[in-house]
C-alpha positions as MATLAB code, in Angstrom:
seq = 'MLRFRGPDADSWTLRVVPNKFPALQVEGEVQATGDGIYDRMNGVGAHEVIIETPDHFENLGTMLPGAVAELLLAYRERLVDLKKDPRFEYVLIFKNQGAAAGASLEHPHSQLIATPILPELVLEELEGAARYYRMKERCVWCDIVRQERRDGTRIVLEEDGFLAIAPFAPRFPFETWVLPVGHRASFESIEPDEVEALARLLRGLVGRFNRVLRDPPYNYALHTAPLRATELDHFHWHLELMPKLTKVAGFEWGTGFFINPTPPEEAARFLKAAPETPTG';
ca = [
      -3.765   -0.590   19.920;
      -2.929   -1.407   16.346;
       0.016   -4.076   16.354;
       1.728   -5.652   13.340;
       3.524   -8.083   14.408;
       6.950   -9.747   13.814;
       7.960  -13.186   13.494;
       8.124  -14.040   16.487;
       4.568  -14.350   18.449;
       5.610  -11.865   21.076;
       7.392   -9.129   18.656;
       6.452   -6.444   16.855;
       7.604   -4.249   13.878;
       4.956   -1.326   14.541;
       2.640   -0.331   17.151;
      -0.264    2.624   17.064;
      -1.203    3.695   20.949;
      -2.831    6.380   22.279;
      -1.116    9.251   22.976;
      -0.041    9.418   26.903;
      -0.544   13.102   26.625;
      -3.223   13.833   24.070;
      -4.068   16.889   22.347;
      -7.609   15.943   22.312;
      -9.661   13.767   24.194;
     -11.466   10.633   22.502;
     -14.234   10.306   25.047;
     -17.257   12.915   24.934;
     -19.191   14.668   22.452;
     -18.499   18.088   20.516;
     -20.289   20.518   22.459;
     -19.739   24.211   20.430;
     -20.766   27.480   22.758;
     -20.812   31.099   21.881;
     -18.911   34.067   24.291;
     -19.649   36.950   23.068;
     -18.255   37.091   20.019;
     -16.258   34.476   20.634;
     -16.489   30.771   20.002;
     -15.550   28.098   22.098;
     -15.481   24.231   21.706;
     -14.844   21.277   24.180;
     -11.510   18.923   23.355;
     -13.102   16.376   21.408;
     -11.037   13.978   18.981;
      -8.486   11.381   18.764;
      -4.117   11.667   19.616;
      -2.026    8.700   18.311;
       1.288    8.094   17.819;
       2.572    5.244   15.092;
       5.820    3.867   16.914;
       7.570    3.150   13.503;
      10.121    0.654   14.189;
      10.852   -1.110   17.700;
      14.626    0.020   16.529;
      15.790    3.267   18.608;
      18.298    3.810   15.998;
      16.276    3.561   12.959;
      14.933    6.225   10.858;
      12.777    6.831    7.184;
      16.055    6.926    5.579;
      17.436    3.604    6.901;
      14.029    1.061    7.338;
      13.860   -1.311    4.790;
      11.264   -0.263    2.389;
       9.110   -3.039    3.340;
       9.118   -1.305    6.833;
       8.220    2.040    5.315;
       5.841    0.275    3.548;
       3.976   -0.911    6.982;
       4.280    2.089    8.215;
       2.080    3.824    5.145;
      -0.603    1.109    5.548;
      -0.959    1.824    9.201;
      -1.411    5.476    8.432;
      -4.270    4.864    5.388;
      -5.624    1.900    7.935;
      -5.776    4.490   10.384;
      -7.682    7.134    8.430;
     -10.031    4.578    7.164;
     -10.969    3.071   10.306;
     -11.377    7.376   12.383;
     -13.697    8.293    9.293;
     -16.285    5.758   10.824;
     -16.433    8.256   14.066;
     -19.296   10.910   12.762;
     -17.446   12.960   15.568;
     -14.274   13.723   12.898;
     -13.886   16.165   10.099;
     -10.554   15.922    9.410;
      -7.237   13.579   10.382;
      -3.985   15.025   10.405;
      -0.809   12.503   10.269;
       2.360   14.417   10.309;
       5.827   13.589   11.951;
       8.215   15.845   14.321;
      11.746   14.198   13.660;
      14.147   15.561   16.166;
      14.095   18.437   18.874;
      14.327   20.911   16.810;
      11.143   20.147   14.975;
       9.091   19.465   17.896;
       9.525   16.177   18.635;
       9.665   15.101   22.816;
      10.274   12.011   22.127;
      14.091   10.463   20.055;
      12.296    6.923   19.422;
      11.183    6.948   15.680;
       7.591    8.068   15.818;
       4.933   10.022   13.814;
       1.837   10.979   15.166;
      -2.223   11.467   14.237;
      -4.569   14.057   15.456;
      -8.057   14.199   14.213;
     -10.230   16.810   14.746;
     -14.143   17.919   14.975;
     -13.911   20.777   12.355;
     -11.509   21.461    9.609;
      -8.557   23.023   10.136;
      -8.232   26.736    8.969;
      -5.608   26.187    6.538;
      -6.980   23.066    5.402;
      -9.923   25.488    4.557;
      -7.716   27.934    2.880;
      -6.130   25.278    0.739;
      -9.013   23.602   -0.570;
     -10.709   26.973   -1.136;
      -7.816   27.750   -3.075;
      -7.586   24.674   -4.949;
     -11.705   25.008   -5.441;
     -11.062   28.305   -7.186;
      -8.317   27.166   -9.553;
     -10.720   24.809  -10.753;
     -13.509   26.757  -10.956;
     -11.189   28.999  -13.849;
      -9.312   26.080  -15.158;
     -11.683   23.137  -14.698;
      -8.083   21.497  -13.896;
      -6.545   19.993  -10.529;
      -3.997   22.613   -9.649;
      -1.767   19.761   -8.315;
      -2.151   18.103  -11.720;
      -1.020   21.220  -13.384;
       2.122   21.258  -11.297;
       2.682   17.792  -11.720;
       2.263   18.117  -15.521;
       4.655   21.170  -15.295;
       7.292   19.547  -13.090;
       7.563   16.200  -15.147;
       7.908   18.560  -18.348;
      10.586   20.734  -16.697;
      12.042   18.513  -14.886;
      14.917   20.955  -12.844;
      12.761   20.442   -9.378;
      12.209   17.114   -9.674;
      13.999   15.113   -6.987;
      12.957   11.576   -7.404;
      10.045    9.758   -9.350;
       8.781    5.740   -8.531;
       5.896    4.000  -10.363;
       3.311    6.893  -10.331;
       4.913    9.320   -7.169;
       6.752   12.535   -7.600;
       9.230   14.357   -5.428;
       9.436   18.143   -6.368;
      11.179   21.113   -4.936;
       7.955   23.307   -5.029;
       8.502   26.202   -7.628;
       8.265   29.146   -4.295;
       9.610   26.880   -1.285;
       9.044   28.304    2.519;
      12.110   26.409    3.697;
      15.461   25.486    2.466;
      15.301   21.964    0.713;
      10.645   22.183    1.216;
      10.126   18.715   -0.661;
       6.403   17.895   -1.825;
       5.718   14.181   -2.330;
       2.899   13.734   -4.665;
       1.098   10.906   -6.801;
       1.431   11.402  -10.543;
      -3.013   10.273  -10.904;
      -5.108   12.528   -9.781;
      -6.140   11.260   -5.932;
      -7.940   12.748   -3.246;
      -7.379   11.250    0.132;
      -4.564    9.478    1.027;
      -7.085    6.297    1.835;
      -7.594    5.992   -1.285;
      -4.272    4.347   -2.250;
      -3.950    1.034   -3.141;
      -1.872   -1.593   -1.192;
      -0.198   -2.685   -4.174;
       0.733    1.111   -4.518;
       2.328    1.410   -0.980;
       5.861    0.050   -2.314;
       6.392    2.449   -4.687;
       5.959    4.882   -2.273;
       7.426    3.608    0.410;
      10.949    3.447   -1.898;
      10.477    7.008   -2.845;
      10.146    8.008    0.812;
      12.907    6.287    2.218;
      14.985    7.358   -1.195;
      13.977   11.094   -0.327;
      15.203   11.083    3.879;
      17.939    8.834    2.856;
      19.095   11.748    0.483;
      18.219   14.562    3.630;
      20.780   12.295    5.926;
      23.348   12.814    3.514;
      23.331   15.907    2.225;
      21.622   17.641    5.171;
      23.706   15.729    7.988;
      20.316   14.065    9.208;
      18.975   17.094    9.757;
      15.627   17.654   11.655;
      12.542   18.246    9.786;
       8.633   17.644    9.902;
       6.467   16.188    7.613;
       2.228   16.622    7.158;
       0.093   14.781    4.961;
      -2.554   16.621    3.398;
      -5.746   14.631    2.484;
      -8.912   15.545    1.832;
     -11.660   15.748    4.489;
     -13.559   12.511    6.061;
     -16.927   13.625    4.487;
     -15.149   14.490    1.140;
     -12.790   12.028    0.252;
     -13.476   12.322   -3.644;
     -12.950   16.010   -4.822;
     -11.918   16.878   -8.592;
      -9.754   20.041   -7.122;
      -7.817   18.729   -4.714;
      -4.766   16.060   -4.830;
      -3.381   14.282   -1.586;
       0.237   15.275   -1.029;
       3.016   14.971    1.761;
       5.213   18.366    2.321;
       8.404   17.603    4.070;
      10.322   20.636    5.859;
      13.548   19.874    7.067;
      14.156   22.964    9.545;
      17.432   24.709    8.714;
      16.428   28.094    9.321;
      13.877   30.101   11.922;
      11.050   31.540   11.327;
      11.459   35.183   12.874;
       9.256   38.545   12.974;
       9.239   39.070    9.389;
       8.415   35.527    8.704;
       5.238   36.136   11.447;
       4.012   39.404   10.474;
       4.077   39.113    6.941;
       3.809   35.613    6.257;
       6.007   35.787    3.701;
       9.000   33.058    4.326;
      12.724   34.444    3.474;
      15.003   30.930    1.565;
      17.863   31.287    0.681;
      18.214   28.039   -1.062;
      16.359   28.025   -5.012;
      14.402   25.092   -5.403;
      16.225   23.906   -8.848;
      19.808   24.123   -6.919;
      17.741   21.994   -3.744;
      16.291   19.369   -6.132;
      19.635   19.279   -8.045;
      21.739   18.316   -4.443;
      19.332   15.698   -3.500;
      18.900   14.150   -6.981;
      22.758   13.463   -7.091;
      23.092   12.450   -3.405;
      22.996    8.528   -2.948;
      19.932    7.831   -0.494;
      21.390    5.964    2.984;
      22.472    2.508    2.912;
      20.558   -0.140    4.463;
      22.710   -0.673    7.347;
];
């Protein structure tokens, strides 16, 4: 258990604990077998819960910036530690906020799952980024950052080296991406003195979600480089936040196309204009 202590000996501000009902078990060795044309692998990995605050009624939009920074440092520390385990290839850090977003607990928390293989969506993202780099010799996310800063209509927030944007072709209304302005492939490469700026941006963004969308359920996922390939010229870590305002139905499942009734420029305009939730 990782524990961040509060001002008193018996108090705490953040905890990281094993999930009581883990998707993957940390004990054992990875074993892959064939079953005809099918493949099997035992469920070895790690599944942890990051308890973000002792206050049941806090959220990322109302927590003090220092508490959000502590959460981000915990993410970084867990990535650095799990990288030491040779069984693991990838760590996904994610948050389900609200029952509609899949949360089974109301208390503020996020999760991480370490896997012994690269997830299929991660592979697709890496391969797409590598194709772009081969064609243009530039990182696609660096190009996105440059274009969005030049255009300005889809920028939500910018804070000392970090940018929050409504992506050009969002899958969901008010989908927002957070990226470092400078090229960084892995989240664990973030410096401690940069975390405070990222914390201010994330707190401000969720605070605006709270105001504009009335405390919506949402998911976020941290897209970072694989544990064994952290320095990549073609990949750029980023955080994708997706409020749950519409449902994914038959058309989306059958085609991979998403119907989004809110243009990103409109979403960015509303979020940019809203004040963030003040500290209580």
